[in-house]
N, C-alpha and C positions, 0 to 999 in steps of 0.2 A: 367799606370793603366787603361787608356781608353780601352785598348785591352781586358780587362776582361768582359766588359759589355755584348757584344753579346753572347759569349759562356756561360756566367753565366745565362742569361735570357733563353736561349734555354734549358740548362740543367734543370733549375727550372721548366719550363713548362712541361717537360717530366717526371720529377722525384719527384715533390712536393707531400708530404704526404697528404692524405685525412683526414682533421681534422674538427671537428664540427664547429669551429669558422671561417673556410675558406669557408663555404657554401655560404656565402654572404659577402657583404662589410658593413654590419651594424656596425656602430661605437660602439654601446653598446656591441655587441658581441665581437668585437675585444678588446675593453677596458677591459672587465671582464677577457677574456682569458689572456691578457698581464699581468694583475695584478696577476692572479693565477699562471702564469708561472714563476714569480719571485721566485727564491729559490726552485722551484719545477719542477720535470721532467714532460715531456709532457704526458707520459702514465699514470702517477698518476693523472694528472689534468682532463683528459677526463670525468671521472665519476663525479667529483665534479662540473665541468662546466655544465653538463647536468642537474644535480640535482638543481643547482643554477638557471638555466634558467627556469626550470619547475616551480620553486617556485616564481621567480621574473622575469617575462618575459619582463618587461619594466623598464625604468628609473624611472617612477612614482612609480612603485611597490617597487623598491629599496629605494626610498626616504622615503617611509612610513613604511617600515618594522620595527618591534620592535627589539631592540638589541639582545634579547635572541634568537629569530628566526634566525637573521642574523648570530650570532656566532655559532649556531647549524649547519647552512648550511656550515659554514667555518671549522667546527670541523675536525681536522686532517691535515689541510693545514699548520698550524703554522703561525707565524708572523701575529698575529691577528690584529695588527694595520692597516694592509692592508684592512681588512673588514670594520673597523670603518671609514677609509678614503673614501672607496667606497660610503658609505652612505652619508658622508659629501659632497662629490662631486655631488652625485645625487640631494641632496637638493639644492645645488648651481645652478645646471643646471635647475632645476624646477623654481627657483626664478629668475635667471639672464638671462636665455635663453629660457624661456617659455617651458621647458621640451624637447627642441631639442638639441641634442649633438652639441656643437660648432664646426665649421669647421676650424677656424684659429688656426695655431700652437700656437701662443701666448696665446689665450684663453684656449686652451686645457692644456697648461703648467700651467696655473693659477689654475687649479682644484686641490683640496687636494689629495695628494698621487701620483701625476703624475709628473715624472721628464722628462728630455730631451729625454731619450731613448723612453719612452712610448708615449710621445707627438709626436715624430718623426714617430714612428710606426703607430699610429692611423691616423695622418694627411696624411701620404703618402699612406697607404693602402686604406683608406676610401675616401680620398678627393684629391688624386693625387698631394699633395703638394710636392714641391722640398725640402724635408727635409730628413735628414739621421736618422737612428736609430742605435746607436753605443752601442753594448753590448760586453760581453766577447768573444762571437763567432766571431764577426766582427773584433775585435782587433786582435784575434789570426790569422785569415785568412790574414788580412792585413800585420801583422808582418812577416808571412811566405812568402807571395808573395814578399815582399821587402827584406826579410832576415835581418830584423832589430831587434836588441836586445832591445825590448820595455818592459817597465813596463806597462802591459795592464790594470792595475787597477788605474793608475795615471790619474787624471782628465785633466791635461794639455796635456798629450799624447793623450787622447781621443778627446780633442778639435782639436788638429792638424790633426788627422785622419779624423774627421768630416769635416773639411775644405777641405781636399784633395778629399774625396769621394763626397762631395757636387758638386764639379766641374765636375764630370763625371756622375752625376745622369741622367738617361734617362727620357723620358716622363712618362713611367710607373715605377715611383720611388718606388711604393709599392712592385712591383714584384722584383725589384733590392734589396731592403732592406730584403724582405723575403728570396730571393734567397741566399744572402750571409750569412744570419743567418742559413738557412737550410744547406748550405755547411759546416758551422762550426759544426753544430750539428750531421751531418751524415757522413761526409767525412773527414774534416780537424779536426780530433778528438783531445781533450785536453790531455787525460791521457792514450793514447794508440797510437800505430803506425798509423799515418794518412793513409787513403786509397788512396794513390797517384795514383795507377794504374787505378783507375776509376774516378779520379778528372778531371773535364772539364778545369781546369786552370793549370794543372801540367806543361804544356810546357811553361807557363808564370811565374812559381813560382821559385824564386831565392833560397829559402831554399831547395826545391827539387833538383835544379840543383847542389847545393853545399853540399847536403846530411846533412843538418843541421835541418831537420824537427823536431827532438826530442829535439833540443837545443833551438829552437825558438818557442814561446817567452820565455823570462827569467822566471825562476821559482821563485816565491816570497816565501821567508821563513816566515811562519806564526808564530805569537807569540803563546807561549804555553797558552792554555786556563786555566783560573782560575777554580779550582775544589772545589765544595761545597758539603759537606755531608749533608744528610737529612734523618730524620725518618718520615715515613708516617703512620698515624693512620687510618686504615680501621675500623671505629667504627660502630658496628651493634647492633640494638635494635629492637626487634619485627619485623624483616624482613625489617626494614628501615636502610638506610645507611646515615651517616653524611657527608654533603658537605658544603662548604662555598665559598664565592666569595673572590678572591684575591683583596686586596685594594691598593697594591703598587708593584713596581718592575716589573720584567719580568712577562708576562701573567696577568697583571693587568686587573681586571674586568671579569676574567674567573672563572669558578667553579673548585674547587679542593677538594681533601681529606685533612682533617686537617694534619698539619705537623709542624715540628720544625727543626731548624738548628742543625746539628750534629747528631751523633749516641748516643742513650741512652740505658742503660740496662733495661730489663723488670722490675726489682725491683724498678726502678725510674718512671715507668709509672704513678703511683698514684699522682705524683707531677703535672701531666698535665691532667689527666682524672679521673673523679669521677665515683663511682658505677661500678667498673670493676668486671665482673664475671670471665672471663679468657682471656688469651692472647695467640695467636698462630702466630708463624712466618709465614709470607706470602712470596711473591716474592721480588726480587730486580730489579732495573732498573737503567741504566745509560743513561741519556739524554743529548745530545750535543746541546748547543745553539751556536750562533755566537761567543760569547766571553767568555762563561763559560760552565762548565760541572756539571750537577747534578748527584751525586752518591747516590741513594735512596734505603733505606731498608724499606720494608713494613711489617706491623703486623695487623692481624685481632684482634680487641679488642671487645669482647662482653660486653655490659653494660646493667644494669637493668633499667636505666632511661635515657631519652633523654635530653641531655644538650641543653638548649634553645638558646645557642649562635650559634648553627648550624641549618641548614635546613636538615630535615630528609626525605628521599625519597626512594621509592623502586627502584630496578634496572631498571624496566620497565619505571618508570617515568624519571629516569636519562637519559636512552637511547632516550626517546621520546622528552624531553624538555630542557635538560641541556648540554651545550657544555663542555666536559671534554677535556683539552688539551692532545696532544699526549704523553707528559711527564708522565701523570698519566694513560695512556691507559693500560699498562700491569697490573696495580693494579685493574682496572675495569674488565679486562678479568679474573683475578684471582678470583675476587668475583663471576663472572658469573659461573666459573667452580666449585667453592666451594659450590654453591647453587644447583647444579644439583643433 
C-alpha cells in the first residue's frame, strides 16, 4: 500500500476539481461542505453551500441563526437533523472554544453531528493531522487495490482499513485523504465500469490485474423499504394555503401540508376537513427515505373558512420563510402552476 502514496498525490494535484470549499483551508468551510456532502452529490451541494455561506459566513452567525432561517437555508438537502446538529456544534464552539474551530481530532469528534470520517477529514485537511477519513469511496478503492471481498459498510472493516491507511499517511495527510476520495468519486466508480485506463493506481490494483473490478467490493443486499400510503390535503382559502409543523417522526420540526395515513375517497374528506367548497385531484409523489417510502396522493381542497389548527400563508410567504421538505416539493410546485 505504501506504493500508492506518490502516484496518488501526483494525480490529485493535477486532477483535483475546483470546488468552493477547496479555495482555502478554513475549517468552517470544510466542515459545512462535509456535512452537506453526506447523502448528497457534489454538483447538487455547490449552490446550497454558496447560499449558506452568504447567509452565515461565520461560526458565530451559525450559532445565532433562528431555526426557521436555518431550515430554509437547508431546504431541499434533506436529512434535516444535520442542520440542527450544525447549530448545536456552533453553539458549543462559541462556548467551549471561544468561537475558534478546535484543531485536535478528539475535540472535533466531540462536536454534535461529527463522526470519525468528518473529524478525520477536517483535522487532516485543515490542520495536517495524521488522521484518516474513511468513507464509501475509500473503502471501495482499498477493496479493489487489495482484491478483497469486503463489506464496505461494516464498522469493524472500516476500522481495519483505517489502521492500515494510517500507517502510510504522508505529511500532507489532507491531500492523501482528498485524493483517495476523489479517485473513488471520479475514477474507481461504484455503479459503473471503473475508468481503469486512466487510473494512476491501475498497475498496483489487484482487482484490475484479476479482472474482478465489478465484483469487488461485495454488493450488499438492501432490505426492502417499508411503504406507507398518504393522502395530502392542499387546503386553499382566500389565496392562503394551510401548512403545519410536523411534531414527530421523520421530518420532525419541518413544515408540511396537512396529511393523513392511507388513501381515502373524496366522499370521506368531510370527516377530516370542515367547510369544503370543492375537491380537485392534484398530483402524486413517491418519496424515498433511507428506510421507508412514502406513496403520496394530493388533492386541492378549497374551503370557505380557515381552520385555526393550521397556519395559513400565501405561496410567496411559504417560498420566502418556510422550509418545505423535498417530499412535499411536487405539491408545492403543483400549487404554483395551478395559480398561474
